[in-house]
C-alpha positions in Angstrom: 113.0 101.9 129.0 112.3 103.9 125.8 110.2 101.0 124.4 108.3 100.9 127.7 107.6 104.6 127.6 106.5 104.6 124.0 104.2 101.5 124.5 102.7 103.1 127.6 102.1 106.4 125.8 100.5 104.6 122.9 98.2 102.6 125.1 97.1 105.7 127.0 96.4 107.5 123.8 94.4 104.6 122.5 92.4 104.5 125.7 91.7 108.3 125.6 90.7 108.1 122.0 88.4 105.1 122.1 87.1 104.9 125.7 84.4 107.6 125.3 83.0 106.0 122.1 82.8 102.6 123.8 81.1 104.0 126.9 78.4 105.7 124.7 78.1 102.6 122.5 77.5 100.3 125.5 75.0 102.6 127.1 73.0 103.0 123.9 73.5 99.4 122.7 75.0 100.6 119.4 76.6 98.0 117.0 79.9 99.9 117.5 80.2 98.4 121.0 81.4 95.2 119.3 83.9 96.8 117.0 85.7 99.3 119.3 87.2 96.6 121.6 88.6 94.8 118.5 90.2 98.0 117.3 91.6 98.7 120.7 93.1 95.3 121.2 94.7 95.3 117.7 96.4 98.5 118.8 97.5 96.9 122.1 99.0 93.9 120.2 100.8 96.2 117.8 102.2 98.4 120.7 103.3 95.4 122.7 104.9 93.8 119.7 102.5 90.7 119.6 102.4 89.1 116.2 99.6 86.6 115.6 99.5 83.6 113.3 96.0 82.2 112.8 95.3 78.5 111.9 91.7 77.8 110.9 88.9 80.2 111.5 86.1 81.0 113.9 82.8 79.6 112.9 80.3 82.0 111.3 77.4 80.0 112.7 75.5 81.1 115.9 75.0 80.7 118.8 78.7 80.1 119.4 80.6 79.4 122.6 84.4 79.3 122.3 86.3 77.2 124.8 90.1 78.0 125.0 93.1 77.3 127.1 94.5 80.2 129.1 98.1 81.3 129.3 98.1 85.0 130.1 96.2 88.3 130.2 97.6 88.8 126.7 95.1 86.1 125.6 92.3 88.7 125.9 94.0 91.1 123.5 95.0 88.3 121.1 91.5 86.8 120.8 89.7 90.1 120.7 92.1 91.4 118.0 90.8 88.6 115.8 87.1 88.7 116.5 84.5 90.7 118.4 83.8 88.5 121.4 82.5 88.6 125.0 84.3 86.8 127.8 83.3 84.8 130.9 85.6 86.0 133.6 85.9 85.5 137.4 84.3 88.2 139.5 87.6 89.5 140.8 88.5 90.8 137.4 85.8 93.4 137.6 87.7 95.1 140.5 91.2 95.1 138.8 92.6 98.6 138.1 92.0 99.6 134.4 91.6 95.9 133.3 88.4 95.7 135.2 87.0 98.7 133.3 88.0 97.2 130.0 86.3 93.9 130.9 83.1 95.7 131.8 83.1 97.8 128.6 83.7 94.6 126.6 80.5 93.3 128.2 82.2 90.4 130.0 80.0 88.1 132.0 81.4 87.8 135.6 81.2 84.6 137.6 81.4 84.5 141.4 82.5 81.0 142.2 81.8 81.5 145.9 78.1 82.4 145.3 76.7 79.4 143.4 73.1 80.7 143.9 74.0 83.4 141.4 74.7 80.8 138.7 71.3 80.9 137.1 71.6 84.7 136.6 75.1 84.2 135.1 73.8 81.5 132.7 70.9 83.7 131.7 73.4 86.5 130.9 75.5 84.1 128.8 72.3 83.0 127.0 71.5 86.6 126.3 74.9 87.3 124.8 74.6 84.1 122.6 71.1 85.0 121.5 72.3 88.5 120.5 74.8 86.8 118.2 77.9 87.4 120.3 80.5 84.7 120.4 81.3 84.0 124.1 84.7 82.9 125.2 85.2 80.6 128.1 88.6 79.5 129.5 88.0 75.8 130.1 90.9 75.3 132.6 89.4 77.8 135.0 92.9 79.3 135.5 96.0 80.1 133.6 99.0 77.8 132.9 102.7 78.2 132.3 102.2 78.0 128.5 103.9 74.6 128.2 100.8 72.5 128.7 97.0 72.5 128.8 95.5 71.9 132.2 92.4 69.7 132.7 89.2 71.3 131.7 86.5 71.8 134.3 83.3 70.1 133.3 81.3 72.4 135.6 82.3 75.3 133.4 81.3 73.4 130.3 78.0 72.6 132.0 77.1 76.3 131.9 76.5 75.8 128.2 73.6 73.5 129.1 72.1 76.0 131.5 72.5 78.7 128.9 70.8 76.5 126.4 67.9 76.0 128.7 67.7 79.8 129.4 67.7 80.5 125.7 64.4 78.7 125.3 63.9 77.9 121.6 67.5 77.1 120.7 68.1 73.4 120.0 71.8 73.4 120.4 74.9 75.6 120.9 78.0 75.3 118.8 81.1 75.0 121.0 84.4 75.6 119.2 87.8 74.7 120.7 90.5 77.3 120.5 94.2 77.0 121.3 96.6 79.8 122.1 100.3 79.2 122.2 103.2 81.6 122.5 106.1 80.2 120.4 108.8 82.9 120.0 110.0 86.2 121.1 112.4 88.6 119.4 112.1 86.4 116.3 113.7 83.4 118.1 111.9 80.1 119.0 110.8 80.0 122.6 111.8 76.8 124.5 110.1 75.4 127.5 112.3 77.4 129.9 111.5 80.7 128.2 107.8 80.2 127.6 106.8 81.4 131.1 108.0 84.9 129.9 104.6 85.2 128.1 102.6 83.2 130.7 100.9 84.9 133.6 100.1 82.4 136.2 100.3 81.5 139.9 101.2 84.4 142.1 102.8 86.6 139.5 101.8 90.3 139.8 100.0 91.8 136.8 101.9 95.1 136.2 105.5 93.7 136.6 104.5 91.1 134.1 103.1 93.7 131.7 106.4 95.6 132.0 108.3 92.4 131.1 106.1 91.7 128.1 106.8 95.2 126.7 110.6 94.9 127.4 110.9 91.5 125.7 109.9 93.0 122.4 108.2 91.0 119.6 106.1 88.1 120.9 104.7 85.5 118.5 101.4 83.8 119.2 99.7 81.0 117.3 95.9 80.9 117.5 94.4 77.6 116.3 90.7 77.1 115.7 89.3 73.6 115.9 86.0 72.4 114.4 82.9 73.4 116.2 80.8 70.7 117.9 77.1 70.8 118.6 76.1 70.8 122.3 72.5 70.0 123.1 70.4 69.1 126.1 71.4 65.4 125.9 75.2 66.1 125.8 77.2 64.7 128.7 79.2 67.7 130.0 82.1 65.5 131.4 82.6 63.7 128.1 82.3 67.0 126.2 84.9 68.6 128.5 87.3 65.8 127.9 86.7 66.0 124.1 87.4 69.8 124.0 90.4 69.4 126.3 91.9 66.8 124.0 91.4 68.9 120.9 92.8 72.0 122.5 95.8 70.0 123.8 96.4 68.6 120.3 96.3 72.1 118.7 98.5 73.5 121.4 101.1 70.8 121.1 101.2 71.1 117.3 101.7 74.9 117.6 104.5 74.6 120.2 106.3 72.1 118.0 105.9 74.2 114.9 103.5 71.8 113.2 100.3 73.8 113.2 97.3 72.2 111.5 93.6 72.9 111.6 
């Protein structure tokens, strides 16, 4: 209980201290709008006891689309703690208490899967982010898993890269970099298959009870593995590309879960 109170107080303090700066930075399009979320999520990881091991590195080349597996809401903090990025998120996230505000202030691009006629507008927004030099993160599975496996990637989501490429106009290709997130230990002990769902947030699990459990479990170890970026151009087959990215993310995830991380 003490840990829960301290972590909660720390997160509230971080929000109170950084939120006004981010609101101003986003409204005025200041460069600080990219750095404040990274600082905030580093604090969140520290307060939640999340320790991050990094294998490989994000590409410095632009435009860059990052395609990752998805295990938990913790993924957002882990990824942003490492690099200033924007996310592609489902429309419902925008209405979540507190988390929705964070997503908006991190300049996330929201996708409404039920209103496909809005897709061109979404892809134009993704293209704008990429043109501005922001790495954009897309969760290729379209949902979250139990942390023990990588679900099939949805080629339709990867196809948004082609539409964003067309919307960008004078860009010949977009670099797409595979990214793996695996939660491998808690409280310093290896996390087996039966315990890995402690970190995972999936199915019908409620958000705030899961947040409470994460705080209670103490130190959580995450492995973030970066694959080699691949050029995606107008002639790329989105289905083949999705399978290639899925296979690479699965390879990186399996290696991390087995303690055999390799770039």
